[in-house]
N, C-alpha and C positions, 0 to 999 in steps of 0.2 A: 584652312581653305574650304573644307567641307562645311564647317560650322557657318562660315559667311554665306556660302552658296545656298545651303538648305534652310537656315534659320534667320540669320540677321538680315539678309537681302529681302526676304519676304516681309519681315516686320517693317523695314524702311520703305519698301514699295507701297505697303498698305497705308503707312502714315502719310506718304506723299499724295496718295489718291484721296485719302480722307481730307487732307488739307485743301486739295483742289476743289472738292465738293463743298467744303465749308465756305470757300471764297466764291463759289459759283462761277468758276472760270470757264471760258469758252473751250479751252483745250488744256489738258494737263501738260505743263512744261517742266516741272521739277522732277528730275530723275537722278537718283544717286547710285553710283556703282563703286564697288570696292576696287582700289587701285593696287595697293601693296600690303604685304605683311612684313613687318620689321621688328627686330628684337631690341633695337636701340634707336633713340632719336635725340637730337639736340636742337632746341629752338632758341635763336638769338633775339628774334622779334616776331611779331605777327607775320605770317606768310614767309618767314625766313627760317629755313630749317635744313638739317641733314638727317637722312634716315639710312639705317643699315638694313637693306632690303634682302629678304630671302625668297620672296614670292611676289611676282608682279602679274596681276590679272590672270592668275591661275598657272603661270609658268614658274616652276620651282627651280631655284639655283642651287648648285652644289657648293658654291662659295658666295657669300653676300656681296651685293653690289651697292654702291653709294648712289643715293638720290639727293642732289643738292638743289634746293629751290631758294631763289632770292638772295643767297649769300654770295657776294662777288669775291670769293677767296681767290679763284683762279681767273684773272682777267687777261685780255689780249695785251694790255699795257704792262704786264708782268714779264720780266725776262723769261724766255722759253725754258731755260735750265731750271728755273724755280717752279714752273707750272707743274711738271711731273712730280717734283719733290713735294709740293704742297698736297697733291692728291695722295701720295704715299703717306704723308704725315696724318692726313685725315683718316686714312685706313687704320693707322696705329691708334688714333684717338678712339675710334669706334670699336676696335677689336683687341686692344692690348692695354698697356699700363702707362702711367705718367712717366715712370722711370725710363721705359723704353723710348718714349717720345723725346725726353731730354737728351738721351744718348744719340738718337737719330739727328736731332738738331745740331748737337756739338760736332758730330762726324761730318754732316753736310757743310757746316761752316768751314771746316778744314779744306774740304774739296772746293768750296766756293772761292776761297782765297787763292787757289792755284789756277783759276780760270782766267781767260783773257778779258781785257776790258770790254771788248765787243760782246762777249757772252754775258757779262753781268750788267750791262747798261740797259736802261729802260727804253723800249721802243715807243715812238710817238710820231705824229704828223705835225710838221711845222706850218701851221696856218697863220696867215696875216703877219708874217715876220716883219715886213717893212713898217707896219703901223705902230710898232712899239719902239721905233728909233726916231727920235726927234732932235734935230740939230746935232746929230752925232752922239747923242746920249740916250741910254736906255730908260724908258719911262718907268716910274714907280708903279708897282703892282703888276709888272710883266710876268706872265707864267714862266715857271722855272725852265721848261724845255726851250722856250723862245729866248730867254736870257742866255742860255747856253749856246743857242744857235748864233745869236748876235756876237757873243764873245768869240766864237769859233771864226766867224767871218772877219772880225777885227784882227785876230791873230794871223789868219791866213794872208791878209793883205799886208800887215805890219812886217811879217817875216818873208814877204815876197814869194809866197807859195801858191798864189792864186792861179798860176799857169799849170801847176802840177796837180792841185786839188781843187775840185769844184766847190764854190761857196754854196751855202744853204739858201734856197729860195722858197717862196710861198708854195705850200702843198707837197714839199719834199718829205719823204720818209726818213726819219733820223733816229738816233739813239742818244741818250744823255746819261751822265753819271755825276755824282757828287765828288767834290775835290776836298782834300784836307786843307785847312787854313792855319796860318797864311801860306800862300804859294806864289810861284813866280809870275803868274798871270793875273793875280789880284781878283780872282773870281771863285765863288763857291760851287760853280757848276760848269761843265763843258759838254757841248753836243757835237755830233759829227754825222756825216751821211752814211758811210759804210764802215770805215775804219778810222781810228784815231791816229793821225799822222805822227810818226815817231819824231819828226822834226820839232814838234811842239813841246817835247820833253815833259809830257804830263802823265805818262803811264805810272810813274812812281808816286804821283800826287793823288791818284784815285783813292777815295775813301771806301775801301772794301767793307769795313765794319758798318758804315751807314748804309751802303748798298744792300747788304745782307739784312739789316734791320728793317729797311723800308720795303724790300721786295719779298721777304720770306717771313720774318718774325711777326711783323705787325698784322698781316692778313690772318695769321694763325691766332693771334691774341683776341681777335673778334670772337672766335669760338671758345678759346680756353678761358676767357674771363667769365663765361657763363657757367662752366663746370668746375671752376676753381683750380685749374691746372696751371703750372708755371712752365716757362720755356728753358729755365735754368734750375739746377739743383739749389735748393734753399736749405741752409743749415738749420737744424732744430736746436732748441735749448739744450736738449740732452747731449747732442754732438758738441755744442760749444763748451759745456761743462766738462765733457770727457777730454776735449783738447787741452783744457787748462790743467 
């Protein structure tokens, strides 16, 4: 921090001034200031990175804080239960080992499979629902959450539950999840407004493995592919020969 303040900042300021004079600008506009000091960083693409920050603009931290820029690992469309776990996983990536991360993922998967359908489902907004239904059939290329909404509406009506449960309309906040195939409703996805009605008999059909893969593992793989880490333990040749 002292080095940046006393030495580097002066050199950079001098260079900016020299550049301004060289271009004969009316007013010097280029000013650079040090933001953070970090001991580790991961760049997935230009302007997409994670930093393990110890000092921000002169404020020193007793424990490092994450600075995530441009990497949409934790999105609002991710189940809430996964958002906090993704942040914990990133902290492990920045401050611990691949082995600890693999154990963390395996343990969270066990917890994930015990959660309710509502907890593991993806949150979305159902926009333009009616536009994707033509002559009682779902149009090709319909977004997955809209397809799930239309299937939900169909099932609610078919099973005469529309007086007990509200159908999904344009602009409604919904949740959706993947289903195992084949299943009793002939669909790979189902959406619902607040809760998945037990009368639809779909709780046992929810594909928890795919939900976990899509909501937790895939966002992590964006980072792990850059540093060569895996989400599962991979047997080495030595281990294979020892097993034999």
